[in-house]
Backbone as CSV, one residue per row, in Angstrom:
resi,resn,N_x,N_y,N_z,CA_x,CA_y,CA_z,C_x,C_y,C_z
1,MET,15.016,-17.732,-15.104,14.393,-18.941,-14.630,13.765,-19.647,-15.613
2,ASN,13.581,-20.893,-15.706,12.873,-21.709,-16.788,11.751,-22.290,-16.027
3,LEU,10.474,-21.840,-16.322,9.225,-22.362,-15.850,8.511,-23.085,-16.930
4,ASP,7.882,-24.318,-16.510,7.330,-24.920,-17.466,5.956,-24.466,-18.047
5,LYS,5.544,-25.031,-19.001,4.243,-24.258,-19.631,3.095,-24.285,-18.835
6,ASN,2.744,-25.212,-18.035,1.665,-25.169,-16.985,2.067,-23.986,-16.047
7,THR,3.121,-24.035,-15.377,3.468,-22.875,-14.554,3.457,-21.475,-15.312
8,GLN,3.842,-21.360,-16.359,3.783,-20.143,-17.108,2.178,-19.635,-17.499
9,ASP,1.468,-20.520,-17.787,0.132,-20.392,-18.000,-0.600,-19.991,-16.630
10,ALA,-0.324,-20.712,-15.555,-0.925,-20.320,-14.323,-0.501,-18.935,-13.910
11,LEU,0.739,-18.693,-14.061,1.305,-17.210,-13.817,0.652,-16.290,-14.352
12,GLN,0.301,-16.381,-15.741,-0.271,-15.533,-16.662,-1.576,-15.374,-16.278
13,ARG,-2.372,-16.476,-15.820,-3.867,-16.169,-15.350,-3.855,-15.333,-14.205
14,MET,-3.005,-15.621,-13.258,-2.806,-14.734,-12.272,-2.637,-13.370,-12.216
15,THR,-1.701,-13.000,-13.200,-1.311,-11.828,-13.548,-2.401,-11.226,-14.282
16,ASP,-3.127,-11.635,-15.073,-4.337,-11.030,-15.693,-5.349,-10.845,-14.640
17,ALA,-5.729,-11.777,-13.712,-6.607,-11.477,-12.707,-6.277,-10.330,-11.836
18,VAL,-5.130,-10.213,-11.334,-4.545,-9.036,-10.473,-4.751,-7.837,-11.450
19,ASN,-4.344,-7.741,-12.648,-4.440,-6.606,-13.446,-5.795,-6.244,-13.396
20,GLU,-6.697,-7.254,-13.569,-8.201,-6.729,-13.837,-8.814,-6.142,-12.590
21,ALA,-8.273,-6.800,-11.488,-8.656,-6.246,-10.092,-8.062,-4.930,-9.973
22,VAL,-6.871,-4.666,-10.238,-6.293,-3.284,-9.946,-7.060,-2.300,-10.947
23,LYS,-7.096,-2.767,-12.196,-7.895,-1.719,-13.186,-9.174,-1.261,-12.581
24,ASN,-9.918,-2.123,-11.910,-11.252,-1.762,-11.569,-11.282,-1.300,-10.143
25,SER,-10.141,-0.967,-9.335,-10.151,-0.485,-7.911,-9.706,1.009,-8.009
26,LEU,-10.623,1.835,-7.457,-10.330,3.345,-7.592,-9.310,3.634,-6.535
27,SER,-9.534,2.726,-5.368,-8.445,3.215,-4.297,-7.002,2.755,-4.691
28,VAL,-6.909,1.703,-5.642,-5.491,1.216,-6.101,-5.086,2.196,-7.197
29,LYS,-5.992,2.758,-8.079,-5.618,3.835,-8.991,-5.179,5.023,-8.253
30,ASP,-5.867,5.375,-7.119,-5.437,6.578,-6.357,-4.149,6.418,-5.716
31,ALA,-3.753,5.220,-5.214,-2.513,5.033,-4.482,-1.467,4.983,-5.650
32,LEU,-1.645,4.350,-6.643,-0.639,4.286,-7.758,-0.504,5.697,-8.364
33,GLY,-1.387,6.536,-8.445,-1.273,7.906,-8.888,-0.469,8.844,-7.854
34,ALA,-0.826,8.559,-6.538,-0.077,9.162,-5.601,1.443,9.049,-5.579
35,LEU,1.827,7.736,-5.840,3.112,7.237,-5.840,3.917,8.025,-7.139
36,ARG,3.219,7.936,-8.186,3.696,8.623,-9.471,3.840,9.967,-9.322
37,GLU,2.852,10.766,-8.564,3.161,12.182,-8.328,4.285,12.562,-7.499
38,ILE,4.703,11.652,-6.755,5.997,12.137,-5.941,7.167,11.469,-6.584
39,GLY,7.010,10.943,-7.668,8.237,10.472,-8.531,8.691,9.046,-8.370
40,TYR,7.569,8.286,-8.279,7.904,6.699,-8.049,7.003,5.889,-9.094
41,GLU,7.509,5.031,-9.800,6.861,4.241,-10.671,6.593,2.759,-9.955
42,PRO,5.339,2.465,-9.414,5.132,1.240,-8.582,5.463,0.003,-9.510
43,ARG,6.025,-0.861,-8.853,6.129,-2.162,-9.472,5.806,-3.421,-8.536
44,LEU,4.880,-4.197,-8.965,4.287,-5.234,-8.215,5.011,-6.420,-8.535
45,THR,5.522,-7.304,-7.806,6.054,-8.555,-8.167,5.405,-9.741,-7.361
46,VAL,5.845,-10.750,-7.770,5.256,-12.080,-7.127,6.223,-13.026,-6.734
47,ARG,6.177,-13.673,-5.791,7.115,-14.700,-5.235,6.306,-16.020,-5.301
48,LEU,6.922,-17.119,-5.970,6.348,-18.303,-5.925,7.344,-19.316,-5.241
49,GLU,6.702,-20.193,-4.273,7.535,-21.045,-3.594,6.712,-22.411,-3.887
50,PRO,7.665,-23.462,-3.787,7.110,-24.759,-3.905,6.211,-25.099,-2.750
51,LEU,5.195,-25.787,-3.083,4.311,-26.477,-1.995,5.185,-27.496,-1.171
52,PRO,4.992,-27.754,0.023,5.604,-28.577,0.697,5.079,-30.163,0.670
53,VAL,4.980,-30.355,-0.528,4.621,-31.823,-0.920,5.742,-32.338,-1.716
54,GLU,6.168,-33.630,-1.411,7.262,-34.232,-2.055,7.252,-34.199,-3.583
55,ASP,6.053,-34.746,-4.075,6.025,-34.529,-5.408,6.331,-33.353,-6.097
56,PHE,5.954,-32.212,-5.783,6.176,-30.865,-6.224,7.590,-30.406,-5.973
57,ALA,8.185,-30.673,-4.793,9.302,-29.965,-4.212,10.502,-30.160,-5.287
58,ALA,10.473,-31.450,-5.655,11.787,-31.704,-6.585,11.826,-31.013,-7.813
59,GLU,10.603,-30.627,-8.332,10.476,-30.082,-9.592,10.416,-28.403,-9.420
60,SER,10.134,-28.019,-8.339,9.707,-26.575,-8.271,11.004,-25.784,-7.845
61,GLU,10.968,-24.361,-8.168,11.981,-23.446,-7.699,11.255,-22.459,-6.920
62,SER,12.101,-21.687,-6.144,11.507,-20.521,-5.497,11.986,-19.266,-6.218
63,ILE,10.936,-18.347,-6.296,11.145,-17.217,-7.015,10.839,-16.017,-6.014
64,GLU,11.770,-15.321,-5.823,11.854,-14.125,-4.679,11.373,-12.756,-5.370
65,THR,10.497,-12.066,-5.047,10.130,-10.710,-5.494,10.226,-9.703,-4.539
66,ASP,9.964,-8.400,-4.805,9.950,-7.251,-4.023,8.636,-6.773,-4.019
67,PHE,8.131,-6.504,-2.829,6.656,-5.845,-2.531,7.288,-4.523,-1.780
68,THR,6.824,-3.322,-2.122,6.735,-2.365,-1.241,5.586,-2.095,-0.244
69,GLU,5.592,-1.415,0.735,4.476,-1.317,1.773,3.239,-0.983,0.991
70,ALA,3.125,-0.130,0.016,2.119,0.295,-0.887,1.630,-0.997,-1.569
71,ASP,2.470,-1.805,-2.152,2.043,-3.012,-2.713,1.342,-3.841,-1.821
72,ARG,1.765,-4.017,-0.661,1.134,-4.961,0.341,-0.231,-4.274,0.585
73,LYS,-0.397,-2.939,0.864,-1.654,-2.436,1.121,-2.660,-2.517,0.007
74,ALA,-2.260,-2.330,-1.189,-2.979,-2.463,-2.372,-3.597,-3.963,-2.496
75,LEU,-2.664,-4.788,-2.450,-2.994,-6.196,-2.617,-3.911,-6.626,-1.361
76,GLY,-3.521,-6.000,-0.147,-4.543,-6.441,0.973,-5.958,-5.902,0.813
77,ARG,-6.028,-4.700,0.059,-7.473,-4.268,-0.194,-8.239,-5.081,-1.229
78,MET,-7.293,-5.894,-2.005,-8.006,-6.853,-3.043,-8.126,-8.218,-2.449
79,LEU,-7.723,-8.293,-1.077,-7.864,-9.568,-0.290,-6.766,-10.703,-0.810
80,ILE,-5.838,-10.108,-1.326,-4.524,-10.960,-1.665,-3.526,-10.868,-0.668
81,ARG,-3.141,-12.106,0.069,-2.370,-12.070,1.213,-0.975,-12.248,0.695
82,VAL,0.015,-11.495,1.376,1.239,-11.570,0.920,2.241,-11.661,2.302
83,ARG,3.147,-12.711,2.132,4.035,-12.981,3.175,5.422,-12.252,2.892
C-alpha cells in the first residue's frame, strides 16, 4: 500500500504513542508475557478506514488488520476502541 507522507507521519505518531502506552503498562506486559509463555508472539495491527467525507474518500484506502481477543483487551485497558 502506498501512503502519502502525512498519513505515514500520522501513523508513526500513533504507533509511537501506542508503544509508549504498552511499555508503561504492567497489565499489558503481563498479558504479553503470558502469551509468550504458552508459545505465541503477540502482534498488534491497525485498521485504517477513510472518513465518510467526500473530500477524503476519493484519496483514502482501507487497510484491514488482525486483532486477537488479547489485543482488544489490552487496547481496551488503554482506552483505545477497536471495531
